[in-house]
C-alpha positions as CSV (number, residue, x, y, z in Angstrom):
1,M,-0.2,-0.1,-0.1
2,A,1.2,3.3,-0.7
3,K,1.1,7.1,0.8
4,V,-0.6,8.9,-1.7
5,A,-2.3,12.8,-2.5
6,F,-5.2,13.6,-4.9
7,L,-5.3,17.1,-6.4
8,G,-8.6,18.0,-7.9
9,L,-11.8,16.4,-6.9
10,G,-13.9,17.1,-9.6
11,V,-16.7,14.7,-12.1
12,M,-13.2,12.3,-12.4
13,G,-10.9,13.0,-9.4
14,F,-13.8,12.2,-7.0
15,P,-14.2,8.7,-7.7
16,M,-10.6,8.2,-8.8
17,A,-9.7,9.3,-5.5
18,G,-12.0,7.1,-4.0
19,H,-11.0,4.0,-5.9
20,L,-7.5,4.3,-4.6
21,A,-8.8,4.7,-1.5
22,A,-11.1,1.7,-1.3
23,K,-7.8,-0.7,-2.9
24,G,-6.1,0.6,0.9
25,H,-3.9,3.5,-0.3
26,E,-3.3,6.2,2.4
27,V,-5.3,8.7,0.5
28,T,-4.6,13.0,1.4
29,V,-6.7,15.1,-1.0
30,Y,-6.9,18.6,-2.4
31,N,-9.6,20.3,-4.1
32,R,-9.7,24.2,-4.5
33,T,-13.0,24.5,-2.9
34,F,-12.1,22.7,0.4
35,A,-15.9,21.6,1.1
36,K,-15.5,19.4,-2.0
37,A,-12.0,17.8,0.4
38,E,-14.1,17.6,3.4
39,A,-17.2,15.8,1.2
40,W,-14.9,13.4,-0.4
41,T,-13.0,12.4,3.4
42,K,-16.8,11.8,4.6
43,K,-17.8,9.4,1.7
44,H,-14.0,7.9,1.9
45,K,-11.4,6.9,4.2
46,G,-8.6,9.7,4.6
47,K,-7.4,13.2,4.8
48,A,-8.2,16.4,3.3
49,A,-5.9,19.3,3.2
50,K,-5.8,23.2,2.4
51,T,-3.3,23.9,-0.1
52,P,-1.3,21.6,-2.6
53,K,2.0,21.5,-0.9
54,E,0.5,20.4,2.4
55,A,-1.3,17.3,0.5
56,A,1.9,16.4,-1.3
57,H,4.3,16.7,1.9
58,G,5.5,13.3,2.5
59,Q,3.6,11.1,-0.1
60,E,5.2,8.3,-2.9
61,I,2.7,9.8,-5.5
62,V,1.2,12.8,-6.5
63,F,-1.6,12.0,-8.2
64,C,-3.5,14.9,-10.3
65,C,-6.9,15.5,-12.3
66,V,-7.9,19.3,-13.0
67,G,-9.1,21.6,-16.0
68,N,-6.0,22.7,-18.3
69,D,-2.6,24.2,-18.1
70,D,-2.9,27.2,-15.6
71,D,-4.8,25.2,-13.2
72,L,-2.5,22.4,-13.4
73,R,0.6,24.8,-13.2
74,S,-1.3,26.5,-10.3
75,V,-1.5,23.1,-8.0
76,V,2.3,22.0,-8.8
77,L,4.2,25.4,-8.8
78,G,4.8,28.1,-6.0
79,D,5.1,28.1,-2.6
80,S,1.8,26.5,-1.9
81,G,2.2,24.4,-4.9
82,A,3.3,20.1,-5.0
83,F,6.6,20.4,-5.9
84,A,7.3,22.6,-2.9
85,G,5.9,19.9,-0.2
86,M,7.4,16.8,-2.7
87,S,10.7,14.7,-1.3
88,K,13.2,13.5,-3.9
89,G,12.2,10.0,-5.4
90,S,8.8,11.0,-5.4
91,I,6.6,10.7,-8.4
92,F,3.6,13.2,-9.5
93,Y,1.3,11.6,-11.6
94,D,-0.9,13.7,-13.2
95,N,-4.1,12.8,-14.9
96,T,-5.1,16.5,-16.4
97,T,-5.6,16.3,-20.3
98,A,-3.3,19.3,-21.2
99,S,-0.9,20.3,-23.5
100,A,2.5,18.2,-24.3
101,D,4.5,21.6,-23.5
102,V,3.1,21.6,-19.9
103,A,3.7,18.4,-19.6
104,R,7.1,18.6,-20.2
105,E,8.0,22.1,-18.9
106,L,7.2,20.1,-15.7
107,Y,8.8,17.1,-16.5
108,G,11.8,19.1,-16.5
109,M,11.5,21.4,-13.5
110,G,10.8,18.2,-11.5
111,K,14.3,16.6,-12.3
112,K,15.7,19.6,-11.3
113,I,14.7,18.7,-7.6
114,G,14.5,15.1,-7.9
115,V,10.6,14.9,-8.5
116,D,9.5,12.3,-11.2
117,F,6.8,13.7,-13.8
118,I,4.5,11.6,-15.5
119,D,2.1,12.8,-18.0
120,A,-1.2,10.6,-18.1
121,P,-4.3,11.9,-19.3
122,V,-7.2,9.0,-19.2
123,S,-10.1,8.1,-21.3
124,G,-12.9,6.3,-20.7
125,G,-15.0,9.5,-18.9
126,Q,-17.7,10.0,-16.0
127,A,-18.7,6.5,-15.9
128,G,-15.0,5.1,-16.4
129,A,-13.8,7.1,-13.6
130,E,-17.0,5.7,-11.0
131,N,-16.5,2.0,-12.6
132,G,-12.6,2.5,-11.8
133,Q,-12.2,1.1,-15.7
134,L,-10.5,4.3,-17.3
135,T,-7.3,3.9,-20.1
136,V,-4.5,5.8,-19.2
137,M,-1.6,6.7,-21.9
138,C,1.3,8.0,-20.3
139,G,4.7,9.5,-21.0
140,G,7.5,9.7,-18.9
141,D,10.5,7.5,-17.5
142,Q,9.9,3.5,-16.9
143,G,11.2,3.1,-13.6
144,P,9.1,5.8,-12.1
145,F,6.3,4.7,-14.7
146,D,6.5,1.2,-13.8
147,K,6.6,2.2,-9.6
148,A,3.5,3.8,-9.9
149,N,1.7,1.8,-12.6
150,P,0.5,-1.0,-9.9
151,V,-1.3,1.8,-7.6
152,A,-2.5,4.1,-10.5
153,M,-4.5,0.5,-11.8
154,S,-6.8,1.4,-8.9
155,F,-8.7,3.9,-10.6
156,A,-7.5,2.1,-14.4
157,K,-8.4,-1.1,-16.5
158,A,-5.3,-0.4,-18.8
159,I,-2.6,1.5,-18.6
160,T,0.4,1.9,-21.5
161,L,3.9,3.9,-21.5
162,I,3.8,5.4,-25.1
163,G,7.2,7.7,-24.5
164,P,8.9,10.4,-23.5
165,S,7.5,13.4,-21.8
166,G,5.0,14.6,-23.3
167,S,3.6,11.6,-25.2
168,G,0.7,10.4,-23.0
169,Q,-0.5,13.8,-24.1
170,I,-0.4,13.5,-27.7
171,T,-1.8,10.1,-28.2
172,K,-4.8,11.4,-26.0
173,M,-5.2,14.2,-28.6
174,M,-5.1,11.5,-31.3
175,N,-7.7,10.1,-29.2
176,Q,-10.4,12.9,-29.2
177,M,-9.6,13.8,-32.5
178,C,-11.0,10.5,-33.6
179,I,-13.8,10.2,-31.3
180,A,-15.0,14.2,-33.0
181,G,-14.3,12.4,-36.1
182,I,-16.5,9.1,-35.3
183,V,-19.1,11.4,-33.6
184,Q,-19.8,13.4,-36.4
185,G,-20.2,11.0,-38.7
186,L,-22.5,9.2,-36.4
187,A,-24.3,12.2,-36.5
188,E,-24.7,12.6,-39.7
189,A,-25.8,8.8,-40.5
190,L,-28.6,8.9,-38.2
191,N,-29.7,12.6,-39.1
192,L,-30.2,10.7,-42.5
193,G,-31.8,7.9,-41.8
194,Q,-34.5,9.5,-38.9
195,R,-35.4,12.0,-42.0
196,S,-36.2,9.0,-44.3
197,G,-38.4,7.2,-41.9
198,L,-36.4,4.1,-40.9
199,D,-36.8,1.9,-38.3
200,M,-33.5,3.4,-36.3
201,E,-33.3,0.4,-34.0
202,K,-33.0,-2.1,-36.8
203,A,-30.9,0.1,-38.9
204,L,-28.3,0.8,-36.0
205,T,-28.7,-3.1,-35.3
206,A,-27.6,-4.0,-38.7
207,I,-24.6,-1.6,-38.7
208,S,-23.3,-1.9,-35.9
209,K,-22.5,-6.0,-36.5
210,G,-20.1,-4.6,-39.5
211,A,-17.3,-2.8,-40.1
212,A,-19.0,0.6,-38.7
213,Q,-19.4,-0.3,-35.1
214,S,-18.5,1.4,-32.5
215,W,-18.2,2.8,-29.1
216,Q,-19.7,5.6,-30.0
217,M,-22.6,3.7,-32.1
218,E,-23.2,1.4,-29.4
219,N,-23.5,3.8,-26.6
220,R,-24.8,6.8,-28.1
221,W,-26.6,6.6,-30.8
222,Q,-30.1,5.8,-28.8
223,N,-29.8,9.1,-26.8
224,M,-28.6,11.3,-30.2
225,V,-31.7,9.6,-32.0
226,N,-33.7,11.0,-28.9
227,G,-32.5,14.5,-28.6
228,K,-30.9,13.1,-25.1
229,F,-27.6,15.2,-24.5
230,D,-27.5,15.4,-20.5
231,Y,-24.6,13.6,-19.9
232,G,-21.2,12.4,-20.4
233,F,-18.1,14.5,-21.5
234,A,-19.0,18.3,-21.8
235,V,-19.2,19.8,-25.2
236,D,-17.0,23.0,-23.1
237,W,-14.1,20.2,-22.7
238,M,-14.2,18.2,-25.9
239,R,-13.3,22.1,-27.5
240,K,-10.6,22.3,-25.0
241,D,-9.1,19.1,-25.8
242,L,-9.1,19.9,-29.4
243,A,-7.9,23.2,-29.3
244,I,-5.0,21.5,-27.4
245,A,-4.5,19.0,-30.6
246,M,-4.7,21.7,-33.3
247,A,-2.0,23.4,-31.6
248,E,0.0,20.8,-31.4
249,G,-0.9,19.8,-35.0
250,K,0.0,23.5,-36.1
251,R,3.8,22.7,-34.3
252,A,4.2,19.2,-35.6
253,K,2.7,20.6,-39.3
254,A,0.2,18.1,-39.4
255,M,-3.0,18.9,-41.4
256,M,-6.0,18.4,-39.5
257,P,-8.7,19.9,-41.6
258,L,-11.2,17.5,-40.2
259,V,-10.7,18.2,-36.7
260,A,-10.6,22.4,-37.8
261,L,-14.4,21.4,-39.3
262,V,-16.1,19.5,-36.0
263,D,-14.4,21.9,-33.4
264,Q,-16.7,24.8,-35.9
265,F,-19.8,22.4,-35.4
266,Y,-18.7,22.1,-31.9
267,A,-18.8,25.8,-31.7
268,R,-22.4,26.0,-33.3
269,V,-23.9,23.6,-30.3
270,Q,-22.2,26.2,-27.5
271,E,-24.0,28.7,-29.4
272,R,-27.2,27.1,-28.9
273,G,-26.8,26.5,-25.5
274,G,-25.2,23.5,-25.5
275,S,-21.5,23.8,-23.3
276,R,-22.3,21.3,-20.6
277,W,-24.1,18.8,-23.3
278,D,-22.5,15.7,-24.0
279,T,-20.1,15.6,-27.2
280,S,-22.7,13.5,-28.9
281,S,-25.0,16.6,-29.4
282,L,-23.5,17.5,-32.7
283,I,-26.5,15.5,-34.0
284,E,-28.6,18.6,-33.0
285,P,-28.2,21.1,-35.4
286,L,-29.2,19.0,-37.6
287,Q,-31.9,17.9,-36.4
288,K,-33.2,21.0,-35.6
289,P,-30.9,23.4,-38.2
């Protein structure tokens, strides 16, 4: 069993930290709103800290899942940041979906103080976090990865070290790009079927057994057909992720015409008040032009 901290108790972090506690690890949590950390301790066995530094002090591994690059820097750096409380040989295991640049930046800063930094964004959404079935893609060094892996498996079903620092974040960008393209194609196909008067259950049962099958089709088509988008990964979050991907694509001189187009479609959903709808809401502007 390990002594760990978890920084950030949002829809992902709250259950992820809970799985760590359920597996018997000694967990100290931090959240920007302290009441959320206190609520976590009432539900799970563990402690609440008022600063990232306090949470990280004396821990073997510090897990983190916050919003973006700026949020990540705010909990890692500075006098009250996690790095200020971490000991040499400890590991910062970042589950935030952020840029590869910030991962490399914090990896380098960690090396200077003897702390290993692993960028480890996750896929699987809120349901995956709650069920402890996340897929984790990592960038960093083999030794720290191997040390952290058995602990991180508390909330994951699969963890892969992709390559050096930043590799996990780039892999997560690829993941989000694939989802965006698939959901847009599914939205257009479902819209055609609806407008043509097909029995959608029969149609989807047929095509889901062939080459068009996907997780999105299996898990989202009914909600898309019924216009229900009140759960899942929010449009705001997807646009944040696609912006990170397009910035990395520009740096790598990788063309992303489809991603740029789908990002515009998500912007239309936001304009319609769908910022917190889940990503399958791409069908809404097609259903109601």
